[in-house]
MARKOL-653873 format. One record per residue (C-alpha): residue in one letter; x, z, y; residue number from 0. Coordinates in pm, whole numbers, plus 50000, padded with zeros to 5 digits. Layout:
<atoms>
{atom "A", {X, Z, Y}, NUM}
...
</atoms>
This chain:
<atoms>
{atom "X", {50000, 50000, 50000}, 0}
{atom "X", {50137, 49901, 50336}, 1}
{atom "X", {50151, 50156, 50614}, 2}
{atom "X", {50105, 49880, 50869}, 3}
{atom "X", {49732, 49860, 50805}, 4}
{atom "X", {49485, 50058, 50601}, 5}
{atom "X", {49335, 49848, 50324}, 6}
{atom "X", {49098, 49862, 50030}, 7}
{atom "X", {49365, 49846, 49768}, 8}
{atom "X", {49160, 49726, 49469}, 9}
{atom "X", {49008, 49429, 49648}, 10}
{atom "X", {49306, 49381, 49878}, 11}
{atom "X", {49073, 49357, 50177}, 12}
{atom "X", {49205, 49452, 50518}, 13}
{atom "X", {48978, 49626, 50764}, 14}
{atom "X", {48779, 49365, 50954}, 15}
{atom "X", {48960, 49365, 51287}, 16}
{atom "X", {48659, 49235, 51476}, 17}
{atom "X", {48416, 49498, 51353}, 18}
{atom "X", {48603, 49798, 51220}, 19}
{atom "X", {48952, 49824, 51356}, 20}
{atom "X", {49051, 49939, 51703}, 21}
{atom "X", {49382, 49924, 51888}, 22}
{atom "X", {49622, 50191, 51761}, 23}
{atom "X", {49688, 50498, 51970}, 24}
{atom "X", {49931, 50788, 51935}, 25}
{atom "X", {49794, 51064, 51716}, 26}
{atom "X", {49904, 51322, 51973}, 27}
{atom "X", {49658, 51185, 52232}, 28}
{atom "X", {49355, 51312, 52039}, 29}
{atom "X", {49164, 51449, 52337}, 30}
{atom "X", {49230, 51162, 52579}, 31}
{atom "X", {49034, 50893, 52398}, 32}
{atom "X", {48765, 50850, 52136}, 33}
{atom "X", {48879, 51009, 51808}, 34}
{atom "X", {49007, 50762, 51550}, 35}
{atom "X", {48956, 50777, 51173}, 36}
{atom "X", {49166, 50581, 50921}, 37}
{atom "X", {49021, 50471, 50586}, 38}
{atom "X", {49178, 50398, 50250}, 39}
{atom "X", {48909, 50277, 50007}, 40}
{atom "X", {49000, 50252, 49638}, 41}
{atom "X", {48807, 50137, 49333}, 42}
{atom "X", {48504, 49916, 49283}, 43}
{atom "X", {48269, 49748, 49533}, 44}
{atom "X", {48027, 50041, 49494}, 45}
{atom "X", {48293, 50271, 49640}, 46}
{atom "X", {48354, 50014, 49915}, 47}
{atom "X", {47986, 50038, 50015}, 48}
{atom "X", {48022, 50418, 50028}, 49}
{atom "X", {48315, 50375, 50271}, 50}
{atom "X", {48110, 50135, 50482}, 51}
{atom "X", {47826, 50387, 50508}, 52}
{atom "X", {48061, 50665, 50612}, 53}
{atom "X", {48228, 50440, 50870}, 54}
{atom "X", {47891, 50330, 51006}, 55}
{atom "X", {47779, 50691, 51054}, 56}
{atom "X", {48105, 50792, 51221}, 57}
{atom "X", {48108, 50486, 51446}, 58}
{atom "X", {47755, 50569, 51563}, 59}
{atom "X", {47888, 50910, 51670}, 60}
{atom "X", {48159, 50765, 51890}, 61}
{atom "X", {48449, 50756, 51645}, 62}
{atom "X", {48674, 50453, 51626}, 63}
{atom "X", {48844, 50317, 51315}, 64}
{atom "X", {49223, 50316, 51328}, 65}
{atom "X", {49418, 50014, 51211}, 66}
{atom "X", {49717, 50215, 51089}, 67}
{atom "X", {49815, 50566, 50992}, 68}
{atom "X", {49986, 50652, 51319}, 69}
{atom "X", {49679, 50552, 51519}, 70}
{atom "X", {49450, 50784, 51323}, 71}
{atom "X", {49356, 51140, 51412}, 72}
{atom "X", {49251, 51191, 51050}, 73}
{atom "X", {49257, 50972, 50737}, 74}
{atom "X", {48977, 50957, 50478}, 75}
{atom "X", {49085, 50848, 50128}, 76}
{atom "X", {48792, 50730, 49911}, 77}
{atom "X", {48924, 50775, 49557}, 78}
{atom "X", {48858, 50622, 49217}, 79}
{atom "X", {48845, 50847, 48911}, 80}
{atom "X", {48740, 50621, 48626}, 81}
{atom "X", {49071, 50572, 48442}, 82}
{atom "X", {49380, 50790, 48434}, 83}
{atom "X", {49573, 50506, 48595}, 84}
{atom "X", {49313, 50491, 48874}, 85}
{atom "X", {49340, 50867, 48924}, 86}
{atom "X", {49716, 50837, 48959}, 87}
{atom "X", {49671, 50558, 49212}, 88}
{atom "X", {49433, 50785, 49405}, 89}
{atom "X", {49682, 51073, 49402}, 90}
{atom "X", {49955, 50836, 49520}, 91}
{atom "X", {49734, 50709, 49802}, 92}
{atom "X", {49657, 51065, 49912}, 93}
{atom "X", {50029, 51143, 49910}, 94}
{atom "X", {50110, 50838, 50120}, 95}
{atom "X", {49841, 50926, 50374}, 96}
{atom "X", {49972, 51283, 50398}, 97}
{atom "X", {50328, 51158, 50443}, 98}
{atom "X", {50231, 50905, 50710}, 99}
{atom "X", {49963, 51101, 50897}, 100}
{atom "X", {49940, 51458, 50770}, 101}
{atom "X", {49564, 51506, 50820}, 102}
{atom "X", {49374, 51384, 50514}, 103}
{atom "X", {49018, 51419, 50382}, 104}
{atom "X", {48951, 51316, 50021}, 105}
{atom "X", {48620, 51182, 49889}, 106}
{atom "X", {48492, 50960, 49608}, 107}
{atom "X", {48481, 50978, 49230}, 108}
{atom "X", {48801, 51174, 49183}, 109}
{atom "X", {48671, 51429, 49432}, 110}
{atom "X", {48497, 51605, 49144}, 111}
{atom "X", {48845, 51720, 49035}, 112}
{atom "X", {48920, 51918, 49350}, 113}
{atom "X", {49148, 52166, 49173}, 114}
{atom "X", {49364, 51886, 49036}, 115}
{atom "X", {49386, 51716, 49375}, 116}
{atom "X", {49477, 52038, 49555}, 117}
{atom "X", {49725, 52120, 49283}, 118}
{atom "X", {49919, 51807, 49371}, 119}
{atom "X", {49835, 51791, 49742}, 120}
{atom "X", {49748, 52143, 49867}, 121}
{atom "X", {49750, 52031, 50232}, 122}
{atom "X", {49442, 51809, 50220}, 123}
{atom "X", {49184, 51922, 50474}, 124}
{atom "X", {48875, 51879, 50254}, 125}
{atom "X", {48764, 51734, 49920}, 126}
{atom "X", {48415, 51595, 49852}, 127}
{atom "X", {48264, 51410, 49557}, 128}
{atom "X", {48107, 51062, 49526}, 129}
{atom "X", {47836, 50946, 49770}, 130}
{atom "X", {47844, 51280, 49956}, 131}
{atom "X", {47817, 51112, 50292}, 132}
{atom "X", {47702, 51415, 50492}, 133}
{atom "X", {47981, 51633, 50357}, 134}
{atom "X", {48245, 51373, 50447}, 135}
{atom "X", {48110, 51336, 50800}, 136}
{atom "X", {48099, 51713, 50836}, 137}
{atom "X", {48462, 51737, 50724}, 138}
{atom "X", {48561, 51475, 50983}, 139}
{atom "X", {48372, 51675, 51249}, 140}
{atom "X", {48570, 51985, 51153}, 141}
{atom "X", {48901, 51800, 51167}, 142}
{atom "X", {48835, 51594, 51480}, 143}
{atom "X", {48517, 51680, 51673}, 144}
{atom "X", {48324, 51380, 51807}, 145}
{atom "X", {48400, 51306, 52170}, 146}
{atom "X", {48098, 51108, 52279}, 147}
{atom "X", {47719, 51121, 52269}, 148}
{atom "X", {47610, 50954, 51943}, 149}
{atom "X", {47317, 50793, 52125}, 150}
{atom "X", {47559, 50613, 52357}, 151}
{atom "X", {47811, 50489, 52100}, 152}
{atom "X", {47597, 50236, 51919}, 153}
{atom "X", {47697, 50028, 51617}, 154}
{atom "X", {47568, 49688, 51508}, 155}
{atom "X", {47230, 49711, 51332}, 156}
{atom "X", {47390, 49595, 51005}, 157}
{atom "X", {47652, 49872, 51020}, 158}
{atom "X", {48026, 49833, 50985}, 159}
{atom "X", {48176, 49655, 50685}, 160}
{atom "X", {48518, 49621, 50531}, 161}
{atom "X", {48440, 49274, 50401}, 162}
{atom "X", {48462, 48953, 50606}, 163}
{atom "X", {48163, 48884, 50828}, 164}
{atom "X", {48013, 48616, 50605}, 165}
{atom "X", {47954, 48821, 50289}, 166}
{atom "X", {47853, 49179, 50213}, 167}
{atom "X", {47778, 49405, 49917}, 168}
{atom "X", {47427, 49550, 49886}, 169}
{atom "X", {47401, 49863, 49672}, 170}
{atom "X", {47051, 49911, 49532}, 171}
{atom "X", {47100, 50232, 49332}, 172}
{atom "X", {47343, 50510, 49247}, 173}
{atom "X", {47439, 50655, 48911}, 174}
{atom "X", {47360, 50548, 48555}, 175}
{atom "X", {47137, 50663, 48268}, 176}
{atom "X", {47356, 50508, 47998}, 177}
{atom "X", {47600, 50716, 47797}, 178}
{atom "X", {47865, 50468, 47683}, 179}
{atom "X", {48127, 50650, 47480}, 180}
{atom "X", {48423, 50524, 47686}, 181}
{atom "X", {48271, 50595, 48028}, 182}
{atom "X", {48243, 50906, 48246}, 183}
{atom "X", {48057, 50745, 48538}, 184}
{atom "X", {47737, 50950, 48481}, 185}
{atom "X", {47937, 51273, 48502}, 186}
{atom "X", {48101, 51147, 48822}, 187}
{atom "X", {47807, 50982, 48998}, 188}
{atom "X", {47503, 51128, 48819}, 189}
{atom "X", {47198, 50964, 48667}, 190}
{atom "X", {47021, 50658, 48806}, 191}
{atom "X", {46883, 50702, 49159}, 192}
{atom "X", {46716, 50386, 49293}, 193}
{atom "X", {46661, 50313, 49660}, 194}
{atom "X", {46307, 50227, 49773}, 195}
{atom "X", {46260, 49851, 49772}, 196}
{atom "X", {46171, 49829, 50141}, 197}
{atom "X", {46491, 50012, 50238}, 198}
{atom "X", {46697, 49767, 50033}, 199}
{atom "X", {46518, 49471, 50191}, 200}
{atom "X", {46554, 49609, 50544}, 201}
{atom "X", {46930, 49641, 50498}, 202}
{atom "X", {46952, 49293, 50347}, 203}
{atom "X", {46755, 49142, 50634}, 204}
{atom "X", {46980, 49309, 50892}, 205}
{atom "X", {47282, 49162, 50715}, 206}
{atom "X", {47139, 48810, 50719}, 207}
{atom "X", {47040, 48838, 51086}, 208}
{atom "X", {47400, 48942, 51161}, 209}
{atom "X", {47533, 48621, 51006}, 210}
{atom "X", {47601, 48725, 50646}, 211}
{atom "X", {47579, 48415, 50426}, 212}
{atom "X", {47618, 48583, 50087}, 213}
{atom "X", {47472, 48910, 49958}, 214}
{atom "X", {47633, 49057, 49647}, 215}
{atom "X", {47388, 49292, 49475}, 216}
{atom "X", {47562, 49586, 49309}, 217}
{atom "X", {47491, 49917, 49137}, 218}
{atom "X", {47607, 50082, 48818}, 219}
{atom "X", {47322, 49926, 48619}, 220}
{atom "X", {47150, 49665, 48836}, 221}
{atom "X", {46884, 49555, 48587}, 222}
{atom "X", {46768, 49918, 48542}, 223}
{atom "X", {46672, 49926, 48910}, 224}
{atom "X", {46352, 50123, 48975}, 225}
{atom "X", {46324, 50280, 48630}, 226}
{atom "X", {46380, 50632, 48765}, 227}
{atom "X", {46110, 50600, 49034}, 228}
{atom "X", {45865, 50425, 48799}, 229}
{atom "X", {45897, 50100, 48994}, 230}
{atom "X", {45728, 50258, 49295}, 231}
{atom "X", {45575, 50029, 49556}, 232}
{atom "X", {45676, 50041, 49922}, 233}
{atom "X", {45552, 49835, 50214}, 234}
{atom "X", {45761, 49533, 50311}, 235}
{atom "X", {45639, 49284, 50574}, 236}
{atom "X", {45288, 49422, 50538}, 237}
{atom "X", {45278, 49372, 50160}, 238}
{atom "X", {45353, 49608, 49871}, 239}
{atom "X", {45688, 49548, 49701}, 240}
{atom "X", {45768, 49712, 49368}, 241}
{atom "X", {46109, 49864, 49302}, 242}
{atom "X", {46154, 49631, 49007}, 243}
{atom "X", {46453, 49408, 48929}, 244}
{atom "X", {46254, 49083, 48927}, 245}
{atom "X", {46043, 49165, 49234}, 246}
{atom "X", {46344, 49272, 49440}, 247}
{atom "X", {46547, 48970, 49335}, 248}
{atom "X", {46264, 48734, 49429}, 249}
{atom "X", {46227, 48902, 49770}, 250}
{atom "X", {46601, 48881, 49837}, 251}
{atom "X", {46587, 48512, 49752}, 252}
{atom "X", {46343, 48458, 50039}, 253}
{atom "X", {46599, 48564, 50301}, 254}
{atom "X", {46787, 48233, 50300}, 255}
{atom "X", {47130, 48368, 50199}, 256}
{atom "X", {47325, 48330, 49877}, 257}
{atom "X", {47223, 48617, 49645}, 258}
{atom "X", {47468, 48706, 49368}, 259}
{atom "X", {47384, 48959, 49093}, 260}
{atom "X", {47652, 49193, 48959}, 261}
{atom "X", {47662, 49457, 48682}, 262}
{atom "X", {47347, 49330, 48508}, 263}
{atom "X", {47287, 49473, 48160}, 264}
{atom "X", {47112, 49212, 47941}, 265}
{atom "X", {46780, 49391, 47899}, 266}
{atom "X", {46492, 49162, 47791}, 267}
{atom "X", {46341, 49142, 48141}, 268}
{atom "X", {46657, 48971, 48270}, 269}
{atom "X", {46514, 48656, 48111}, 270}
{atom "X", {46252, 48649, 48388}, 271}
{atom "X", {46516, 48611, 48661}, 272}
{atom "X", {46670, 48292, 48518}, 273}
{atom "X", {46389, 48065, 48653}, 274}
{atom "X", {46466, 48193, 49005}, 275}
{atom "X", {46818, 48059, 48957}, 276}
{atom "X", {46686, 47724, 48834}, 277}
{atom "X", {46467, 47704, 49147}, 278}
{atom "X", {46763, 47775, 49375}, 279}
{atom "X", {46618, 48104, 49501}, 280}
{atom "X", {46927, 48298, 49392}, 281}
{atom "X", {47269, 48188, 49272}, 282}
{atom "X", {47303, 48075, 48909}, 283}
{atom "X", {47543, 48359, 48834}, 284}
{atom "X", {47522, 48674, 48625}, 285}
{atom "X", {47788, 48941, 48599}, 286}
{atom "X", {47714, 49108, 48264}, 287}
{atom "X", {47959, 49367, 48125}, 288}
{atom "X", {47931, 49271, 47756}, 289}
{atom "X", {48252, 49464, 47666}, 290}
{atom "X", {48263, 49327, 47309}, 291}
{atom "X", {48085, 49107, 47054}, 292}
{atom "X", {48135, 49296, 46727}, 293}
{atom "X", {47822, 49498, 46636}, 294}
{atom "X", {48040, 49771, 46488}, 295}
{atom "X", {48246, 49810, 46805}, 296}
{atom "X", {47940, 49791, 47030}, 297}
{atom "X", {47775, 50065, 46825}, 298}
{atom "X", {48085, 50285, 46860}, 299}
{atom "X", {48082, 50214, 47234}, 300}
{atom "X", {47714, 50310, 47249}, 301}
{atom "X", {47643, 50006, 47463}, 302}
{atom "X", {47283, 49958, 47581}, 303}
{atom "X", {47093, 49634, 47522}, 304}
{atom "X", {47345, 49491, 47276}, 305}
{atom "X", {47215, 49259, 47007}, 306}
{atom "X", {47366, 49025, 46751}, 307}
{atom "X", {47184, 48717, 46890}, 308}
{atom "X", {47319, 48740, 47244}, 309}
{atom "X", {47490, 48399, 47224}, 310}
{atom "X", {47159, 48237, 47129}, 311}
{atom "X", {46992, 48412, 47421}, 312}
{atom "X", {47258, 48282, 47658}, 313}
{atom "X", {47197, 47932, 47525}, 314}
{atom "X", {46826, 47977, 47600}, 315}
{atom "X", {46911, 48085, 47957}, 316}
{atom "X", {47117, 47771, 48003}, 317}
{atom "X", {46829, 47554, 47886}, 318}
{atom "X", {46626, 47697, 48175}, 319}
{atom "X", {46919, 47691, 48421}, 320}
{atom "X", {47197, 47454, 48304}, 321}
{atom "X", {47422, 47555, 48594}, 322}
{atom "X", {47422, 47924, 48499}, 323}
{atom "X", {47770, 48082, 48511}, 324}
{atom "X", {47846, 48408, 48332}, 325}
{atom "X", {48115, 48654, 48430}, 326}
{atom "X", {48192, 48951, 48208}, 327}
{atom "X", {48444, 49220, 48120}, 328}
{atom "X", {48571, 49309, 47774}, 329}
{atom "X", {48773, 49586, 47612}, 330}
{atom "X", {49024, 49520, 47335}, 331}
{atom "X", {49184, 49787, 47119}, 332}
{atom "X", {48882, 50020, 47119}, 333}
{atom "X", {48913, 50291, 46850}, 334}
{atom "X", {48821, 50145, 46513}, 335}
{atom "X", {48848, 49782, 46626}, 336}
{atom "X", {48972, 49578, 46329}, 337}
{atom "X", {49132, 49235, 46329}, 338}
{atom "X", {48799, 49104, 46199}, 339}
{atom "X", {48617, 49263, 46493}, 340}
{atom "X", {48863, 49111, 46736}, 341}
{atom "X", {48838, 48765, 46580}, 342}
{atom "X", {48460, 48793, 46608}, 343}
{atom "X", {48507, 48852, 46981}, 344}
{atom "X", {48727, 48541, 47018}, 345}
{atom "X", {48476, 48329, 46825}, 346}
{atom "X", {48192, 48463, 47037}, 347}
{atom "X", {48373, 48375, 47361}, 348}
{atom "X", {48383, 48012, 47253}, 349}
{atom "X", {48023, 48010, 47135}, 350}
{atom "X", {47881, 48184, 47443}, 351}
{atom "X", {48104, 47980, 47680}, 352}
{atom "X", {48174, 48269, 47917}, 353}
{atom "X", {48283, 48114, 48248}, 354}
{atom "X", {48485, 48406, 48382}, 355}
{atom "X", {48614, 48707, 48193}, 356}
{atom "X", {48828, 49009, 48263}, 357}
{atom "X", {48991, 49200, 47979}, 358}
{atom "X", {49114, 49559, 47962}, 359}
{atom "X", {49323, 49730, 47700}, 360}
{atom "X", {49136, 50042, 47590}, 361}
{atom "X", {49256, 50350, 47771}, 362}
{atom "X", {49142, 50700, 47682}, 363}
{atom "X", {48961, 50858, 47976}, 364}
{atom "X", {48960, 51234, 48018}, 365}
{atom "X", {48613, 51362, 47930}, 366}
{atom "X", {48498, 51048, 47743}, 367}
{atom "X", {48347, 51098, 47397}, 368}
{atom "X", {48537, 50795, 47265}, 369}
{atom "X", {48854, 51004, 47273}, 370}
{atom "X", {48749, 51175, 46949}, 371}
{atom "X", {48676, 50853, 46760}, 372}
{atom "X", {48897, 50775, 46460}, 373}
{atom "X", {49099, 50458, 46415}, 374}
{atom "X", {49319, 50455, 46726}, 375}
{atom "X", {49469, 50110, 46779}, 376}
{atom "X", {49847, 50104, 46841}, 377}
{atom "X", {49956, 50004, 47191}, 378}
{atom "X", {50151, 49703, 47066}, 379}
{atom "X", {49838, 49573, 46890}, 380}
{atom "X", {49633, 49622, 47207}, 381}
{atom "X", {49891, 49424, 47401}, 382}
{atom "X", {49898, 49142, 47147}, 383}
{atom "X", {49519, 49120, 47136}, 384}
{atom "X", {49499, 49119, 47517}, 385}
{atom "X", {49728, 48816, 47535}, 386}
{atom "X", {49531, 48636, 47265}, 387}
{atom "X", {49205, 48711, 47444}, 388}
{atom "X", {49333, 48580, 47777}, 389}
{atom "X", {49469, 48263, 47616}, 390}
{atom "X", {49136, 48197, 47443}, 391}
{atom "X", {48938, 48262, 47761}, 392}
{atom "X", {49161, 48032, 47966}, 393}
{atom "X", {49081, 47746, 47729}, 394}
{atom "X", {48708, 47811, 47764}, 395}
{atom "X", {48731, 47838, 48142}, 396}
{atom "X", {48945, 47523, 48173}, 397}
{atom "X", {48695, 47321, 47969}, 398}
{atom "X", {48398, 47443, 48171}, 399}
{atom "X", {48570, 47378, 48506}, 400}
{atom "X", {48669, 47028, 48395}, 401}
{atom "X", {48299, 46951, 48361}, 402}
{atom "X", {48263, 47011, 48739}, 403}
{atom "X", {48491, 46717, 48829}, 404}
{atom "X", {48299, 46445, 49008}, 405}
{atom "X", {48010, 46674, 49106}, 406}
{atom "X", {47905, 46740, 49464}, 407}
{atom "X", {47853, 47112, 49519}, 408}
{atom "X", {47809, 47359, 49809}, 409}
{atom "X", {48110, 47574, 49896}, 410}
{atom "X", {48125, 47885, 50113}, 411}
{atom "X", {48447, 47888, 50317}, 412}
{atom "X", {48650, 48212, 50305}, 413}
{atom "X", {48982, 48117, 50468}, 414}
{atom "X", {49122, 47844, 50693}, 415}
{atom "X", {49488, 47786, 50783}, 416}
{atom "X", {49708, 47498, 50895}, 417}
{atom "X", {49713, 47352, 50542}, 418}
{atom "X", {49340, 47345, 50480}, 419}
{atom "X", {49047, 47561, 50371}, 420}
{atom "X", {48977, 47786, 50074}, 421}
{atom "X", {48622, 47853, 49965}, 422}
{atom "X", {48409, 47954, 49671}, 423}
{atom "X", {48143, 47776, 49473}, 424}
{atom "X", {47812, 47928, 49372}, 425}
{atom "X", {47982, 48020, 49041}, 426}
{atom "X", {48256, 48234, 49200}, 427}
{atom "X", {48239, 48587, 49340}, 428}
{atom "X", {48498, 48697, 49597}, 429}
{atom "X", {48823, 48857, 49482}, 430}
{atom "X", {48749, 48839, 49108}, 431}
{atom "X", {48672, 48474, 49031}, 432}
{atom "X", {48823, 48139, 49124}, 433}
{atom "X", {48852, 47937, 49447}, 434}
{atom "X", {48782, 47586, 49569}, 435}
{atom "X", {49075, 47435, 49764}, 436}
{atom "X", {49010, 47179, 50039}, 437}
{atom "X", {49354, 47051, 50137}, 438}
{atom "X", {49378, 46919, 50492}, 439}
{atom "X", {49038, 47054, 50603}, 440}
{atom "X", {49151, 47261, 50902}, 441}
{atom "X", {48844, 47220, 51126}, 442}
{atom "X", {48617, 47440, 50914}, 443}
{atom "X", {48547, 47810, 50981}, 444}
{atom "X", {48506, 48110, 50750}, 445}
{atom "X", {48136, 48141, 50674}, 446}
{atom "X", {48068, 47766, 50681}, 447}
{atom "X", {47880, 47627, 50382}, 448}
{atom "X", {47990, 47269, 50319}, 449}
{atom "X", {47910, 47004, 50063}, 450}
{atom "X", {48218, 46892, 49869}, 451}
{atom "X", {48304, 46659, 49581}, 452}
{atom "X", {48519, 46815, 49308}, 453}
{atom "X", {48832, 46611, 49230}, 454}
{atom "X", {49055, 46837, 49015}, 455}
{atom "X", {49048, 47160, 48814}, 456}
{atom "X", {49267, 47396, 48615}, 457}
{atom "X", {49201, 47717, 48420}, 458}
{atom "X", {49069, 47911, 48721}, 459}
{atom "X", {49023, 47694, 49032}, 460}
{atom "X", {48880, 47371, 49168}, 461}
{atom "X", {49011, 47119, 49421}, 462}
{atom "X", {48768, 46914, 49627}, 463}
{atom "X", {48716, 46700, 49935}, 464}
{atom "X", {48434, 46722, 50188}, 465}
{atom "X", {48154, 46493, 50073}, 466}
</atoms>
């Protein structure tokens, strides 16, 4: 992590200088100007949304966001606590912030392990857990009291975001009701808590009015949305809107922006959303964390909604929406995974034609029930299987991308420099999927949606020219 600017280290996203960052000031001049807060946001997009909410609240109270450690009166580190490696990264980030600034508040998933954090870094000012927005703001107040009247220091209606202006994450619920054996998210973030549908829609509408071209819907279990509140209705635009996955997705599709669905478990009612993709209401993209294909491994993982005929179901989806792209994550080397199980996974990848896939070597997580499972897989076998998985997936991805050559498709521009433009197709989420390169197109702007003709491809990316 660079000390020159505070970043979200997992996504590699710098603070948006036009909306979040302010000119640096000396930390010793705390009383002369509006107090400044620095942010380090680690982990997944759900944690990023938490950081955005905290920043929005503080900005409304007159705080400014510092662009570097030295310009901050206090630094908030939003931690990740899912894997041991992520916990170590969080502890390292806290240590760097203490070394560079000295005044540090810790929040996020690892905040539930306050004793461990204070054991390593006893000088932190406060420690709070995940989505404890009020406690974080209160800790900032204690460290650096607000200088201005919160009714004078207004923020944009859409709030402040750490993403570029043209896309934003929309979190529709917190927590998870599933109890996967390798996961401790429910113990960190609690059970499912869905937001009322009209609140979700109001936030989404504000984003679109502010110029956001792509909304990325996220939660821990997106397709379980509304289950905890019995799909309660709330008034939206004078009409009742149920807190139901299909109803919310359809309403979001009416806003005129790209709508991309992440972290969707393949429950049966997901079938009903595919026609919306075929109609062009939402993007033909599903991020489904399958994790494996072997029934024996899935049973040991205690995965919800797994079934042996998933590949056939995917084929049925693609009959309805031929352009459907699937992104997923998988775990190799799970306790008890045999070579037969692993080969079943490789065969399934080819049959299901997964467009984008991430792969993790199984790592024991403190507090996870999978730690007590028999049949630990040696590290060298995990490594070998990981390489075989990635090689197999690259072949699948390369073949699917080659089919795009010659097509004319819409592309959302993310970056422009003196060599050309870089964008994303409807099949690519930011940071985790591929890109579309438009060499020589220097007159475009980030946020533009342009029609392009695909000319080349490789295992991950496309090259195109403006149609």
